N, C-alpha and C positions, 0 to 999 in steps of 0.2 A: 504493500500500500504506500509506504514512504517513497519507494522507487518510482511508483506511478505518479506521485505528487511532484517529484522532481522533474519527471519527463513532461508532465502537464505544464509546469511552470516554464520549462524551456520552450515549449511550443507557444505559450502565451507571450513570452519575451520576444520570440522571433517575429510574431505578427506586429509587434510595436517598434521593431528596430528601424532606425532611420539611417540612411546612408551618410557616411562621413564625407565631408567635402574639404577642399583645400581653401575655401573662402575664409576670410577673417571676419570675426564679429557676427552680428546678426545679418539676416538676409537684407539686401539693399532696400526692399520695400518698407522695412521697419523705420529706416531713417527718414522716410518721407512723411511719416505720421506725426501727429502732435496731440497733446492733451490726453484725454481719457482713451482715445483710440490707440495711442502709443502704449499706454499702460496696459490695456487689455491684451494687446499683441505680445507685450513683454511677458505677462503672466501666462498666457496660453502657450507661447513658444517654449518657455522654460519649464513649465509644468510637465510637458511631454518629455523633455530631455532628462529632467530629474527622475521622472517615473521609470524610464528605461534603466538608469543606473541603479535605482533602488530595487528594481526587479532582479537585476544581476546579483545584488547583495542578498536578496531573499533566496535566490537559488543556492548561493553559497551556504546560507544559514540552514536551508533544508537539507543540504548534504551533511552538515555537521550533526543535525538532529537525527538523520537516518543512520548514523553510526551507533546511536543508542549507547553512548558511553564506553564503547569497546576500547580496550587498552592492550590488545594483543594482535594488532593487525600485522600481517606480513609486510616487511619493508619493501618487498618487490610487488606488492599488490597495487592496483590502480587507486584504491581507497587511501592507502598510506601516502602515496605520492601526491594525491590531491590535498590531503590534510597537511602534508609538508609544504606544499605551495602556499596554502592559506596561512600556515604558521609564519612563513617568511613575510607574506604580504601584510599581516596584521601584527607582526612582532610579538608573537606569543612564545614565551621561553620554553615551556614544557609542551611538547606536541600533544599530550593527552590531557591538557588542562582545558576541558570542555567548558567549564564555567567562564573562563576568560574569553574563550572563543565566542561564546554566545553573548557576552557583554560587548564585545567589539564588532562582531559581524552582525550588524543590524542597520536599518534604514536611517537616513537623515530626513527629518520632516520637510515636506515640500515648502511650507511657509517660511521656515528658517532659511533654507537654501535660496529661495527667491529674494527674501529680504536682504540677505548678505550679498547676493549677486547685484541687486539694485544699488546697494550702498558702496560696494567695492568698485563697481564699473560705471558709476554715474548713469544708471539705467541703460547700460549697454552702449554708452556713447563715449567712453573714455578712450584715450589713445592706446592704452594697454590691451583693451579687448579688440579694438579695430585693427591693431597691428600685430598682436601676439596671441589672440584668443584667450587672453588671461582675464577671466571674469571674477575671480575671487582674490585678487591681489597677491598672488604667490610670488615669492622671491626665490632667487637662486644665486649661487656663486660660480656656476658653471658657464663659462663664456660661450660654449657651444650651443647652449639653449637659452641664452639670456640677452636682453637688450638693456642698455643703460638708461635709467630714468633721467628725464631732462633736468630735474632740480636736485640731483644727488649731491650731497655735501662733499666737499673736498676730503679726500682720504678714505671715503667709504667705498666698499667694493661690491655691495649687493647689486643685483640686477633683477629686472622683471622677467620672470620665466616665460618663454615662448612655448605655446602648445600648438600641435598640428591642427586641432579642431576644438570646438567647444566641449564636445563629449569628454575628451581627455582632461580638460580643465575641471569639469564637474567631478570626474572620477577621482582625481587627485585630491580635490577638496574633501570629498567624502572619506577617502582613506585617511586623510590628515585628522579629521575629527574622530575617526574610529580607532586610531592607534597612538596618537601623540599624547604625552603625559599632561599637557596643558588642558586637555579636555576630558580628564578622568571623571570629573563631577558630572559632566554632560552624559557620559556613558552610564554612570551609576544611576542617575535620575531617569534616564531612558529605560534602563533595565527594570526599574521599579514600576514604571508605567506599563511595561510589557507584562510583568508579573501580576499586576492588578487588573489586567484585561482591558486597559484603556488605550485609546488611540495615542500615537506618539505626537505630542503637542509641541509644536515649534515655538509658540508664544512663551510657554513656561520654560522650555529648554534654552531659550535665548539668554536667560539669566546666567548661563554657564559660558558665555562668550566673552567675558571680560578680558581674557588674555589674547583674543584674536586681534585686538587693535591697541595701539599705544594710548588711546583715550579712555581705555578701561570701561567703567560703567556707563559713561556717556554713549559709548558704542551700543551697549545693550538697550539704552533708551531709544536710540535711533531705530534699531531693529524692531523693538516692540511697537513703536509708533507706526512703522510701515505695515507690520502684520495686523495691527488693530484697525488702522484706517481703511485698509483694503480687504479686511475680513479674510485673511489668507489661511486661517486655521480651518476654514471650510474645505480647503484643498487637502489638509491633513486627514480630515474626517472622510473625505471622498476616497482617498487612497486606501484608508483603513477598511472602509466598507467594500471596496473593490477587491481587496486581497485578504479579507478576514479569514478565509479558509486556508490561506498560505502562511499567515503570520502566527508564530508561536513564541 
């Protein structure tokens, strides 16, 4: 039954997959819109992108659940190799630490992702997203995948990370929240929501984003304002209801 659920989720994911493109930023049609029409486009466009990445995470989570806590997998088996891949991806020290796996391998609420994307990319219109597909303000020190910020202070070496497409930028953002120490409280509070059978609420979890920005809690207030103003938690509920049989 668990294998069937994984296969079913895979099929569901395939039907929603969008083709990656080499274009930078949002589709050109977006930049011709203004006011509420632009906001609606932004929300609808990103909701689909975020959903696809979250479904990939749910597929990984279902795989972990399908192992049913086994700790004697053959190291040559497909299951062990996949678990090993996820161990590296999510930085889990003990390969059989299923509790940590399930705390880290989980969705990022749509409302939070969209609010942060809007804040970090100036609603998709910043230079970073239009030239580097960087929608969440990621930095790098690797010159091969970075571009120098226009206002970088003398002596600083950080660069804005360049992504091949928006999908990869979203995936790295999610991986960052799911494994970096700065967001441990986010993962703990998300796990509690999951345990209590509640939908993953981005408005509440935005409280745990103080370390995402140098402005600390002021950043949280910005995120909350966006989520509240545009009623983005409705998207969290929508995703929960759509995948309620897949989320555990």
